[in-house]
C-alpha positions in Angstrom: -51.2 61.0 117.6 -50.9 57.4 116.4 -47.6 55.8 115.3 -48.4 55.4 112.2 -48.4 59.0 111.9 -45.6 60.1 113.1 -44.0 61.0 109.6 -46.9 62.2 108.4 -46.3 66.1 107.9 -43.0 65.3 105.7 -44.3 62.3 104.0 -47.5 64.1 103.0 -45.9 67.2 101.5 -43.7 64.5 99.5 -46.2 62.5 98.5 -49.5 64.0 98.4 -51.5 65.0 95.1 -49.2 63.6 92.6 -50.3 61.2 90.2 -50.0 59.8 86.8 -53.6 58.8 85.9 -56.7 60.7 84.9 -59.8 61.1 87.5 -62.7 62.6 87.9 -64.3 62.6 91.7 -67.3 63.8 92.2 -67.9 63.7 96.4 -70.3 65.2 98.9 -73.5 64.0 97.1 -76.2 63.4 99.4 -79.4 61.1 99.6 -80.9 62.2 102.7 -78.3 61.3 105.8 -75.8 59.3 103.2 -73.2 60.7 101.3 -72.2 59.5 98.1 -69.3 59.8 95.9 -68.3 58.5 92.3 -64.9 58.3 91.1 -63.9 57.5 87.6 -60.7 56.8 86.2 -59.1 56.7 82.7 -56.9 54.2 81.5 -53.8 54.0 79.2 -55.7 52.3 76.9 -58.6 54.6 77.0 -61.1 52.8 79.1 -63.5 54.1 81.8 -64.0 52.5 85.0 -65.7 53.7 87.8 -66.4 53.2 91.7 -69.3 54.4 93.8 -68.9 55.0 97.5 -71.0 55.9 100.5 -70.7 57.0 104.0 -73.3 57.2 106.7 -74.3 56.5 110.5 -76.7 54.1 111.9 -77.5 53.2 115.2 -73.9 54.3 116.4 -72.2 52.4 113.8 -70.3 54.5 111.1 -70.0 53.1 107.6 -66.9 55.0 107.1 -66.5 53.7 103.6 -68.8 51.4 101.3 -67.2 50.7 97.9 -68.5 48.9 95.1 -65.5 48.9 92.0 -66.0 48.2 88.2 -64.3 44.9 88.5 -66.7 43.4 90.8 -64.9 44.1 94.4 -66.0 45.9 96.9 -64.6 47.7 100.4 -66.1 48.1 103.6 -64.9 50.2 106.7 -66.9 50.5 109.7 -66.3 52.2 113.0 -68.2 52.3 116.5 -67.3 54.1 119.7 -68.3 52.3 122.9 -66.9 55.0 125.2 -64.9 58.1 125.1 -61.5 57.8 123.8 -62.2 54.0 122.3 -63.0 53.1 118.5 -63.7 49.7 117.4 -63.0 49.2 113.3 -63.8 46.5 110.8 -62.0 46.8 107.4 -63.0 44.2 104.6 -60.8 44.4 101.0 -59.0 41.4 100.1 -58.9 40.4 104.1 -60.9 41.2 106.9 -59.3 43.2 110.0 -60.7 44.2 113.0 -59.1 46.9 114.8 -59.2 48.7 118.2 -57.9 52.2 118.8 -57.5 53.9 122.3 -56.5 57.1 123.5 -55.8 58.0 127.1 -54.4 61.7 127.6 -51.3 61.5 125.3 -50.8 58.0 124.6 -52.9 56.3 121.9 -52.3 52.4 121.2 -53.8 50.3 118.4 -54.7 46.9 117.7 -55.4 45.0 114.8 -56.5 41.3 114.0 -56.8 39.3 110.9 -60.3 38.0 111.4 -60.8 36.0 107.8 -57.4 33.5 108.2 -56.3 34.5 111.9 -52.9 34.8 110.8 -51.5 37.9 111.9 -52.1 40.5 114.9 -50.6 43.8 114.9 -50.2 46.8 117.6 -48.8 50.4 118.0 -48.2 52.8 120.7 -47.3 56.4 120.4 -47.1 58.7 123.7 -46.5 62.8 123.6 -43.7 62.7 126.1 -43.7 66.7 126.0 -45.4 69.2 123.5 -43.0 68.8 121.2 -41.7 65.2 121.7 -43.6 62.0 120.7 -42.0 58.0 121.1 -43.6 55.4 119.6 -43.2 51.6 118.3 -45.2 48.6 116.5 -44.9 45.0 116.3 -46.4 42.4 114.3 -46.8 38.7 115.1 -47.6 35.9 112.6 -50.3 33.8 114.2 -50.2 30.4 111.9 -47.9 29.3 108.9 -44.2 28.3 109.0 -43.3 31.7 109.4 -45.6 31.8 113.1 -44.0 34.3 115.6 -42.9 37.8 115.6 -42.3 39.5 111.8 -41.9 42.6 112.5 -40.6 45.6 115.3 -39.8 49.1 115.0 -39.8 52.3 116.8 -39.8 56.0 116.3 -39.7 59.2 117.7 -40.6 62.7 116.4 -39.4 66.0 117.3 -41.6 69.6 116.8 -40.3 73.4 117.5 -40.9 76.2 115.4 -41.5 75.8 111.8 -39.1 72.5 111.9 -41.1 68.8 112.3 -38.5 65.6 112.1 -39.2 62.5 112.6 -37.3 59.5 112.5 -38.3 55.3 112.6 -37.4 52.2 112.0 -37.7 49.8 109.3 -36.8 46.0 108.6 -36.4 45.2 112.2 -33.8 48.0 112.8 -32.2 47.3 109.7 -32.8 50.5 108.4 -33.9 54.0 109.5 -35.9 56.6 107.8 -35.8 60.5 108.7 -37.9 63.0 107.7 -37.8 66.6 107.6 -40.4 69.5 107.5 -39.2 73.1 107.5 -42.0 75.7 107.0 -40.6 78.4 105.8 -43.4 81.0 105.9 -47.4 80.8 105.7 -46.5 79.8 101.5 -43.4 78.3 101.2 -43.0 74.7 103.0 -39.6 72.5 102.3 -39.7 68.9 103.1 -36.8 65.5 102.9 -36.8 62.2 103.5 -33.8 60.1 103.7 -33.0 56.4 105.0 -30.0 54.8 106.5 -28.7 51.5 107.0 -25.3 49.7 106.9 -25.4 49.0 103.3 -25.8 52.8 102.3 -25.2 55.3 105.1 -27.3 58.0 103.5 -29.8 57.9 100.6 -31.6 61.0 100.1 -35.1 59.3 98.6 -36.7 62.6 98.4 -36.5 66.3 98.0 -39.3 68.8 97.6 -41.1 71.7 98.4 -44.9 73.3 98.0 -45.4 77.0 97.3 -48.5 78.5 97.4 -47.8 82.5 97.0 -48.9 83.0 93.8 -52.5 83.7 94.4 -54.7 82.9 91.9 -52.2 80.4 90.1 -52.6 77.9 92.9 -50.3 75.5 94.8 -47.3 74.4 93.2 -45.2 71.6 94.3 -42.3 69.8 93.1 -39.6 66.6 94.3 -36.9 64.9 93.1 -36.1 61.4 94.1 -32.9 59.5 94.1 -33.8 57.5 91.4 -33.4 60.7 89.0 -36.9 61.0 88.9 -38.5 64.6 89.0 -42.2 65.5 89.3 -44.4 68.6 89.9 -47.7 69.4 90.2 -50.2 72.1 90.3 -53.3 72.2 92.6 -55.8 75.1 92.3 -59.5 75.9 92.9 -61.2 76.7 89.6 -64.5 76.9 91.0 -66.3 77.1 94.5 -65.7 73.1 95.6 -64.3 72.4 92.1 -60.0 71.4 92.3 -58.1 70.5 89.6 -54.6 68.6 89.8 -52.2 68.9 87.4 -48.9 66.8 87.4 -46.2 65.6 85.5 -42.8 63.8 85.9 -39.7 62.6 84.0 -37.0 60.6 84.7 -33.6 62.9 84.4 -33.7 64.4 80.7 -35.3 61.4 79.1 -38.6 62.7 77.3 -40.0 59.3 76.3 -40.3 58.3 80.3 -42.6 61.6 80.7 -45.8 61.0 82.5 -48.7 63.1 83.6 -52.1 62.8 85.4 -54.8 65.3 85.7 -57.8 64.9 88.5 -60.9 66.9 88.9 -62.3 66.7 92.2 -65.8 68.3 93.2 
């Protein structure tokens, strides 16, 4: 497990599938060994914009993402495994980052260097000290400019037992602690919460939500309530083999003018 994934179970349930835009995704298209995807999004003004992506491998080098967007920008992500347990990555979007991931036993370490501006270096480590407990931390160091020096450092831990998965991570140089909890009631129902704790506010419930998939052909229903008063819900349903529909909506309090909706089809 990487340190960035230490809170993933609860954050995924509270964050994934909720949307406020209209999209159509066609994935898994093949041109020989090359996988092609097309994603089209409709803006609030009714205009359509698309991006075309591909992924493939050649001579041991994996092109994990190669996207061309409608605004003329592009995204490139590649990876290379020079030896077992070690993966080198390169990611180029607005910047360019060279990364390294190394796993040995129950410990995973990562490193990332901004090779475009040579301005920042980041690293993290996470170790499983027992089957139920993971401990880790990360830090970032600015290499240039007026803010050169250690820019951030945080630690975290996770604990899993039976149906409960709990995590705690620090942020803002230990100025805030974030607690995530996932409780799997049964195979159909899961509940999650996310809270933040700091000296200015002892407890702030960022979000509480759940997921239920026990209605058969209806699909999976998810809902959550945030501390900002926004209530969100979504439905994820397979409407045909390998074709899924996601319908989402949110509203702030009881003010119907704040209602937003999203609709996505992926195939």
